[in-house]
Every structure is written in structure tokens, then in C-alpha cells.
N, C-alpha and C positions, 0 to 999 in steps of 0.2 A: 504494500500499500504506500509505503513512504517512497517508492521508486517512482510509482505513478504520481504522485503528488509533485515530486521534483521536476518530473517531465512536463507536466500540465503548466507548472510555473515558469519553466524556462521557454515554454511554448505557447503562452497564452494567446497571442494574437492568431496564431494557426489554429488553435483550438476553437476560438470565437468564429473564425471563417468556416470551419468543418460543421459548427453546430447550426450557424446560420443557414448553409446550404442544406443539411440534413433536415431542420424544421420546415424549410420551404419545400422540399420535395416531398414531405408527408401529405400536403395538400392535393398533390397529384396521383396518390396512390390510388390503385384500383379498387373499387368498391367502398370508397371513403364513406359516402353517405347512402350505401345500399342496406338491404335487410341484414347481411352479414359483415358487420363492420368492427367485429371484435379483434381481428387481426391487425388491421391498420391502427386501431385505436392503443391497441397494446403497444405497436412500435412507436406511435407519438408519445405514449406515457412513459417508455423507458428512455426514450431521446429526451424527453423533458426532464426527468429525474437526472439523467447523466449530466445536462446542462447545469442544473441547479447544485449538484455535487462539484463539478468544475468550479463554478462562480464561487463557491463557499472555500474551495482550496485556494484559489486565487486571492481572495479577498483575506484569508487567514494567513497570508505569507509572511513568516517571520522575518524581522528587520534586524540591523545593528542596534536599533534603539531599545531592544528588548534587554531589560537588565534584571527584571524581576520574575517571579513565577507566574504561570496563568492562573487566571481565577479558577477555583476548584469548582467542580460539579457543574460547570457551565454546559448548557445543553443548547444545540443549535436550532433554536426555535424557527428561524427564518427558512432554514433548509428543510425542516418538517412541513412547515406551511406550503412551501413550494410543491414537495412531493405530494402531499394530500391533494392539491390542485391540479397536479399532473394526473393523478390516479382517479379523480372523480368521474370524468368523463368515461374512463373505461368502466368503472364500477356501474354506471348508468346504463352503457351498452350491453354489458354482460347480463345486468339484472333484466332489462328489457327482454332480450333473447331468451332467458331460461325461465321468466316468472311472469313477463307481460306487461303491459303499458301501465296498468294501475299498480301493482304490487312494486314496480321499480321504484316508486317514490319513497317507500320504506327505506330502501337501501341509501337513496341519495339523502334522505333525511338524517341517517345515521352518519354518513360521511360529513355533511354540513355541520352537525353538532359536534363531531370531533375536531373540525376546524375551528368552531367557535370557542371550543374549550382551550385549544392551545392558543389561540389569540388572547383569550382573556388572562391566561398564565403568564404571557408574554407582556400583556398591558400592565399587569401587576407587578412583575419582575423588572421592568424597564422603568419603574418609579412613575407609572402612570403618564407617560409620554404618548403622543399622538403616534398612531402606527402608520407607517409609510408602505404605501402599495399592499395594504392589508398585512403588514407584518413581513413582507419578503425582503424589504431594505431596512437593515437596522438604523434607528434613528439615534445617531451619536452626534449630531451638530449641536454644539454648545449655545445656549442663548447668550446674546451679546452683553446684555445688561447683568446677568447674574450668573455667569458660567462657573461651573464646578465649585460654587460655594456651599458650604455646609448649611448657610443660612437661606438656600433657594429651595422651594417646594414646589416640584413639578412645574417651574417656570414662575412661581409666586415666592417674592423674597419675604423674609421674615423681618419685620420692622425692628429698627434700633441696631441692626447690625452695624458694626464699625469696620468690618473686614471687606476687603475688596476681592476681586475674581481669584481663585486659586487658594481662599483662606488666608490671604496675607494682610498684615496690617498696613494700610496705605500711608500711615503717618510716621512711621519709622524710615531710615535710609535703606535699609535692606528691602523693605516692602515697596519702596518707590523704585528701586533699581530692578528688583524682578517683575514689578507689574509693567515697567516699560519693556522688558524683554518680552513678557508675554504678549502685549500688545503688538509688539514688532512681528512676533512670529504669526498671530493672528493675522495681520495685514499681508504678509508675505503669502500666506495659504490663501487669501481670498483673492489674489491675483492669479491664481491657477485656474484651469478649466473646471467648471462646476462638477462634471461627472468624475473626473480623477480626484478632485477635492474630497468627494464624499467617500471615495475608495479609500483615499489616504487617511481620512479621518476614522473611517472604519477599522484600518489596520492599527492605527495608533491606539484606538480604544480597546481593542482586542490584546495588544501587546503590553500596554501599560499595567503594572500590579495595581491591584485595588487598594484604595486607602482607606483605613479603618477610620478616618476622620471625617469621611463623606457619609452623611446618613441618607439612606435611600427613603425617599417620601413615600409615606403611608398614606391610605384612605382617610384615616381621621385627621391626619396632619394637613391634607389638601382642604379637607371641609372645614377645618377649624380656622386655618389661614385667610381662605376665601369665601367661606360661606356659600351663598346662592351661586356666585359666579364659579366656584370650583366644582359645585355639584351639576351646573350646566355643561361644564366641559367634560366631565365624567359620563354624563348621559349622552352627549353627542357621540363620543368615542363608542359607548357600549352600544348604542343603536345602529352605529356604522357596523360593528361587529356581528352582531345578531340578525341584521337585516336579511342575509340570504337564507338563514334557517327559518324566519318567519315567513319569507316567500314560499319556501319549499313546502312548509306545513299547511300554509292555506291553499297551495295547488293540491296537495294530497287530498285535502277535505272537500275543495269545492270543484276542481278539476281545472286542467290548463287553459280551457276556453272561457273560464269566468272571469269578470271584470274585477271580483272582489280581490283575489291576489294581487292583480296590477295595481289597483288603487292603495292598498295596505302597503305594499313594497314602496311606491312612490312616497306615502305620506311618511314612513319610517325614514327614507332617505332625506326628504325636504326636513324633518323633524331634526335629525341628527346634524346635517349641515347649518340649519337655522341656530341651533344651540351654540355651536362653535363660532358662527359669525357674529352671534350676539355678544359672546364672552370676548372677542377680540375687540369689538367695537363700542363696548359699554363704556359708560363714564360714570364717576363715583365723585360728587361734589365738584364738579366741572373739570376733574382731572381724568385722564384716562387710566383704567386699570393697568396694573404692573404685570399683565400677561401678554408678552410678545411672542408671536410665532416666529420661529427661525425660518430662513429662505425655503429649507425643505419642506417645512410644515406647511408654508404659503402655497408652494406648488402642489403639495398633497391635497389641500383644501380646493385649490381651482381643480385639480383632477377630479375630485369627487363630483364637483358640480357639471364638469363635461361629461362624466359618466351617466347622466341623466338622459344623454340622447339615447342610450341603450333600450330605454322605455319604448322607442319606436319600433324596437326589433323584438319586442317580447309580446307574447299573445295575451289577449286577442287583438290588441292593437295591430300587431303585424299582420294577421290573417285577414282583418278588416280594411285595412287602409295600405300599410307599406308594401305588402306583396302585390298589390293590385297596380299601385304605381311602377313597381320593379318590371312586372310583366308587360305592362303598356310601353314601357321604355325599350324594353327587349324587342317587341313587336316593330316597334317604330324603327330600328337601326337593324332589324335582321336581314334587309336587302343588301346593306353594305357588306361586301365580301370578308374583310378581315374584322372590322369593328363588330359586325354582328356576331362573328364567332366568339370574340373575345366578351362581348357582353353576355352573350348566352352562358359561358362558363362562369362568369363572375356571379351572374345571377343564381347558378346552381350552386355556386360555393356559399354564397350568402343565405340561401334558403336552408342549405345543409348545415350551415353553422348556427342558424337561428335555432334549429330544434335540439341542439347540444349545449350551446355555450351561454346563451343570453341570460338564463335565470342565475347562473353563479358568477357572470362577469361582473366586475367591479367589486367583488367581495375580497 
């Protein structure tokens, strides 16, 4: 295993190219959306898991900066979530093949419940930080105002703190010097490309030894520090985490053609994003609350809003409206030699993907 890890880390660009090519070719596999698609979905799931493992290996590359022991009992939650997401479509296809359309939702619900449980554990263990891409991307970017301070609770500073970032006293000579060096390092990192910045930050967070002086925020600490605002933030994240499970349970009860699951899922999505937006924009006594989203968290909030477009692809809206528009467009360009053929293939892929991926997408 160590030999494979070294090879992946030395050839990461080559590995990324192979993964992109393989994942692209899976959409062209025969019978991808036919009655017997267990084989193609199994191939897709295996490739997805291998990709997630390789990314985890690259992200955990040791560096010369590592001078302390790794955090004990650390569990790769992000890798686990990625593996579950890659397996859930295979579970659906296999359950539908062997148990039928109605009973397959029992297996899908179990899969979604497992994913919710892992995400809730990750949410708690991360100190109740916002989950990025459903927990697949570690949220290690520090809050600019209160980074790494033991007086910071989930982005909420404790009042009366005299210590600056990194727990230093800014009023003595040593504190001023180390604070200046810290700000210089932060400014230097901000000039890098954002993608590699997050990866570098991820590696640093993994390799740095844990500090006993930093207290992990707890649920009671957040609620006591920010009260209603802290509760709204927690509710917003929890709604985002459990939304796919709620959607699947309502589909299981009312059926995929019912509008009830569609509206309930949309309401949960809107409520979660609304709570988070309210927390970040709320004011107290004419002053903004001391909860500032990092750049990654702001991007995540935008991503969640953009994912609302997926409701155009979810039944019954898709069957009643979107599909008719796609088919009319296909008939319109069908006489055109090349464009007609490509459009027909795109519509086929969209219709096929809609039956498998839209209920879980964005989760």
C-alpha cells in the first residue's frame, strides 16, 4: 500500500488525467441506462472510489513541515462520504433489479441514512463548521478575524479576549513579532491559486500536531455564545445534511410522481439556506454579528443556491415540463446532420441521469 501511495503522489498529474478519461468514458458504456445496468454502474462506482482514494492519498502527502505526531484515531470522513455517494447509485440499480421499483426505496433510504449519520458525526467533530461539498472537502480555512484562537467558538469570538490569533498576547514584544509573521504567512498564501491554496491548507492541517490549548467548540458553547444566531446556523447545516433523507422518505411514502416530496425537499433546502443567510447578514444593535464566512464557506453557500436548479430535473416537474422542452428541442434540430445526432445523445444522457442522480444530487 505504501508503494502505491508513493506512486500516486509522484504521478498525481498523470493520475488525474487517467481518472478524468475513465470517468468520461463510463457515460458511453453500452446499456448505461438500459434495464440491465448493474455492470456499468459497478464500473462507475469502482472508478469513483478509486478516484476518491487517490485524492485522499494526494491530500495527505507528508511534508517537511511535519514535526509532530499525527492526530490519533483520526477517521477519513470525507473519503467515507465520497465512497457512499459513489455506491448509492449502484445500490439503487441492484435493488431495483432484484426487488422492484417500490422496494428499492427502502435500500436507498438506508444508504441516505448512513450518509446523514457520517455527516452529522463529521459536523460535530469539526467543531460545527459548515460542510463543504457535503463534507467531501475538509473545511480547514481559518476565519480571518479569529483564526485558531481558543477564544473562538465555531466562528463566534468570546467577549473580553485579550489574545490575538494563535493564542498570542498582542501587547508584548514576542506577541507582536509572531503576529506579524503570522499575517505575512497568511498574505503570502492568499496570493496563490485558490484550489491549490485549499489543498496546501488541508495538508498543513493534517500534518500539524494537535494543540491541547485549542478547545473544540461544543454545541452548548455555540448556543451560549450566540444564542438564537448560533441555533439558526446549526439548524441551517442540519437541514442541509438531512434534506436528501427527508426527500427519499417522502418519495417512499407518496411515490416519485407526487408533488409532495418535491415541495417538501424544496422547502427544506430554502429553509436551510435562509437560516444561514440570515445569520451572516443579521445585525445586533446596529453592528454586524461576529460570524464571518470564510471564502470557501461563501462559495459553498453560493453553490447550494445554484443547486436549486436541480429541481427542474426532479419529478414530477421534469416529466411535466422539462422533458417536453428537451424533446421539442430534439425534434427541432433533428434534421441537422451532426447537431441533431449530438442533441439526441445529450437528451438521452440527461433523461437517463435524471432517473438516477437528481434525488441525491446536491447532498
